[in-house]
Biotite code that builds the C-alpha atoms (Angstrom):
import biotite.structure as struc

atoms = struc.array([
    struc.Atom([32.043, -69.672, 11.089], chain_id="A", res_id=1, res_name="MET", atom_name="CA", element="C"),
    struc.Atom([30.348, -66.608, 12.492], chain_id="A", res_id=2, res_name="ASN", atom_name="CA", element="C"),
    struc.Atom([31.011, -63.051, 11.372], chain_id="A", res_id=3, res_name="THR", atom_name="CA", element="C"),
    struc.Atom([33.556, -62.294, 14.078], chain_id="A", res_id=4, res_name="LEU", atom_name="CA", element="C"),
    struc.Atom([35.549, -65.434, 13.303], chain_id="A", res_id=5, res_name="GLN", atom_name="CA", element="C"),
    struc.Atom([35.555, -64.602, 9.594], chain_id="A", res_id=6, res_name="LEU", atom_name="CA", element="C"),
    struc.Atom([36.751, -61.060, 10.265], chain_id="A", res_id=7, res_name="LYS", atom_name="CA", element="C"),
    struc.Atom([39.530, -62.292, 12.522], chain_id="A", res_id=8, res_name="ASN", atom_name="CA", element="C"),
    struc.Atom([40.611, -64.900, 9.984], chain_id="A", res_id=9, res_name="SER", atom_name="CA", element="C"),
    struc.Atom([40.745, -62.317, 7.193], chain_id="A", res_id=10, res_name="ILE", atom_name="CA", element="C"),
    struc.Atom([42.640, -59.828, 9.356], chain_id="A", res_id=11, res_name="LEU", atom_name="CA", element="C"),
    struc.Atom([45.182, -62.456, 10.424], chain_id="A", res_id=12, res_name="GLN", atom_name="CA", element="C"),
    struc.Atom([45.881, -63.393, 6.818], chain_id="A", res_id=13, res_name="LYS", atom_name="CA", element="C"),
    struc.Atom([46.177, -59.760, 5.724], chain_id="A", res_id=14, res_name="ILE", atom_name="CA", element="C"),
    struc.Atom([48.508, -59.025, 8.660], chain_id="A", res_id=15, res_name="ALA", atom_name="CA", element="C"),
    struc.Atom([50.924, -61.651, 7.309], chain_id="A", res_id=16, res_name="GLN", atom_name="CA", element="C"),
    struc.Atom([51.336, -59.823, 3.984], chain_id="A", res_id=17, res_name="ILE", atom_name="CA", element="C"),
    struc.Atom([54.326, -57.491, 3.800], chain_id="A", res_id=18, res_name="ASP", atom_name="CA", element="C"),
    struc.Atom([54.171, -56.701, 0.075], chain_id="A", res_id=19, res_name="ASP", atom_name="CA", element="C"),
    struc.Atom([52.645, -53.256, -0.534], chain_id="A", res_id=20, res_name="ALA", atom_name="CA", element="C"),
    struc.Atom([51.550, -54.235, -4.062], chain_id="A", res_id=21, res_name="ASP", atom_name="CA", element="C"),
    struc.Atom([49.625, -57.232, -2.767], chain_id="A", res_id=22, res_name="GLN", atom_name="CA", element="C"),
    struc.Atom([47.984, -55.119, -0.072], chain_id="A", res_id=23, res_name="LEU", atom_name="CA", element="C"),
    struc.Atom([47.000, -52.546, -2.696], chain_id="A", res_id=24, res_name="LYS", atom_name="CA", element="C"),
    struc.Atom([45.377, -55.299, -4.772], chain_id="A", res_id=25, res_name="LYS", atom_name="CA", element="C"),
    struc.Atom([43.405, -56.454, -1.737], chain_id="A", res_id=26, res_name="ILE", atom_name="CA", element="C"),
    struc.Atom([42.329, -52.890, -1.005], chain_id="A", res_id=27, res_name="LEU", atom_name="CA", element="C"),
    struc.Atom([41.203, -52.450, -4.611], chain_id="A", res_id=28, res_name="ASP", atom_name="CA", element="C"),
    struc.Atom([39.027, -55.557, -4.228], chain_id="A", res_id=29, res_name="GLN", atom_name="CA", element="C"),
    struc.Atom([37.561, -54.505, -0.879], chain_id="A", res_id=30, res_name="ILE", atom_name="CA", element="C"),
    struc.Atom([36.733, -50.857, -1.664], chain_id="A", res_id=31, res_name="GLU", atom_name="CA", element="C"),
    struc.Atom([33.778, -51.626, -3.986], chain_id="A", res_id=32, res_name="PRO", atom_name="CA", element="C"),
    struc.Atom([32.245, -53.716, -1.211], chain_id="A", res_id=33, res_name="VAL", atom_name="CA", element="C"),
    struc.Atom([32.465, -50.758, 1.197], chain_id="A", res_id=34, res_name="PHE", atom_name="CA", element="C"),
    struc.Atom([30.971, -48.421, -1.406], chain_id="A", res_id=35, res_name="LYS", atom_name="CA", element="C"),
    struc.Atom([28.103, -50.844, -1.922], chain_id="A", res_id=36, res_name="ASN", atom_name="CA", element="C"),
    struc.Atom([27.468, -51.017, 1.836], chain_id="A", res_id=37, res_name="LEU", atom_name="CA", element="C"),
    struc.Atom([27.545, -47.223, 2.058], chain_id="A", res_id=38, res_name="THR", atom_name="CA", element="C"),
    struc.Atom([25.036, -46.945, -0.790], chain_id="A", res_id=39, res_name="ASN", atom_name="CA", element="C"),
    struc.Atom([22.704, -49.381, 0.935], chain_id="A", res_id=40, res_name="GLN", atom_name="CA", element="C"),
    struc.Atom([22.743, -47.477, 4.208], chain_id="A", res_id=41, res_name="THR", atom_name="CA", element="C"),
    struc.Atom([22.271, -44.130, 2.477], chain_id="A", res_id=42, res_name="SER", atom_name="CA", element="C"),
    struc.Atom([18.912, -45.278, 1.049], chain_id="A", res_id=43, res_name="LYS", atom_name="CA", element="C"),
    struc.Atom([17.288, -44.604, 4.419], chain_id="A", res_id=44, res_name="VAL", atom_name="CA", element="C"),
    struc.Atom([15.289, -41.407, 3.997], chain_id="A", res_id=45, res_name="PRO", atom_name="CA", element="C"),
    struc.Atom([16.631, -38.467, 5.979], chain_id="A", res_id=46, res_name="PRO", atom_name="CA", element="C"),
    struc.Atom([14.626, -36.941, 8.771], chain_id="A", res_id=47, res_name="LEU", atom_name="CA", element="C"),
    struc.Atom([12.519, -34.111, 7.504], chain_id="A", res_id=48, res_name="SER", atom_name="CA", element="C"),
    struc.Atom([10.364, -31.541, 9.161], chain_id="A", res_id=49, res_name="ASN", atom_name="CA", element="C"),
    struc.Atom([6.783, -32.265, 8.137], chain_id="A", res_id=50, res_name="ASN", atom_name="CA", element="C"),
    struc.Atom([5.127, -29.264, 9.693], chain_id="A", res_id=51, res_name="LYS", atom_name="CA", element="C"),
    struc.Atom([1.535, -29.045, 8.561], chain_id="A", res_id=52, res_name="SER", atom_name="CA", element="C"),
    struc.Atom([1.167, -25.444, 9.632], chain_id="A", res_id=53, res_name="ASP", atom_name="CA", element="C"),
    struc.Atom([3.682, -22.601, 9.700], chain_id="A", res_id=54, res_name="ILE", atom_name="CA", element="C"),
    struc.Atom([2.507, -21.625, 13.184], chain_id="A", res_id=55, res_name="ASN", atom_name="CA", element="C"),
    struc.Atom([2.836, -25.175, 14.434], chain_id="A", res_id=56, res_name="ASN", atom_name="CA", element="C"),
    struc.Atom([6.325, -25.698, 15.867], chain_id="A", res_id=57, res_name="ASP", atom_name="CA", element="C"),
    struc.Atom([5.874, -29.430, 16.487], chain_id="A", res_id=58, res_name="LYS", atom_name="CA", element="C"),
    struc.Atom([7.506, -31.764, 14.024], chain_id="A", res_id=59, res_name="GLU", atom_name="CA", element="C"),
    struc.Atom([5.478, -34.621, 12.590], chain_id="A", res_id=60, res_name="ASN", atom_name="CA", element="C"),
    struc.Atom([7.631, -37.691, 11.990], chain_id="A", res_id=61, res_name="PHE", atom_name="CA", element="C"),
    struc.Atom([4.758, -40.029, 11.098], chain_id="A", res_id=62, res_name="ASN", atom_name="CA", element="C"),
    struc.Atom([5.649, -40.172, 7.398], chain_id="A", res_id=63, res_name="GLU", atom_name="CA", element="C"),
    struc.Atom([9.316, -40.739, 8.151], chain_id="A", res_id=64, res_name="TYR", atom_name="CA", element="C"),
    struc.Atom([8.460, -43.586, 10.560], chain_id="A", res_id=65, res_name="ILE", atom_name="CA", element="C"),
    struc.Atom([6.143, -45.182, 8.005], chain_id="A", res_id=66, res_name="LYS", atom_name="CA", element="C"),
    struc.Atom([8.861, -45.077, 5.337], chain_id="A", res_id=67, res_name="GLU", atom_name="CA", element="C"),
    struc.Atom([11.448, -46.374, 7.761], chain_id="A", res_id=68, res_name="TRP", atom_name="CA", element="C"),
    struc.Atom([9.219, -49.316, 8.716], chain_id="A", res_id=69, res_name="LEU", atom_name="CA", element="C"),
    struc.Atom([8.645, -50.142, 5.034], chain_id="A", res_id=70, res_name="LYS", atom_name="CA", element="C"),
    struc.Atom([12.429, -50.304, 4.533], chain_id="A", res_id=71, res_name="GLU", atom_name="CA", element="C"),
    struc.Atom([12.852, -52.774, 7.422], chain_id="A", res_id=72, res_name="MET", atom_name="CA", element="C"),
])
């Protein structure tokens, strides 16, 4: 099964549940997974302005690109 098929299968099964307590239990199980995914994506360093000179108005993104490539 590919990712799309798995998602559709999960959604179809969840759509059949009418009990709010059961849905809450499922949500409680899924939320840590989303938090983990969010933490993984937030590890990418933010863009920063690496100006080497105050009078230089060009931004140098070389360090950011190097870090980004290391993360890939």
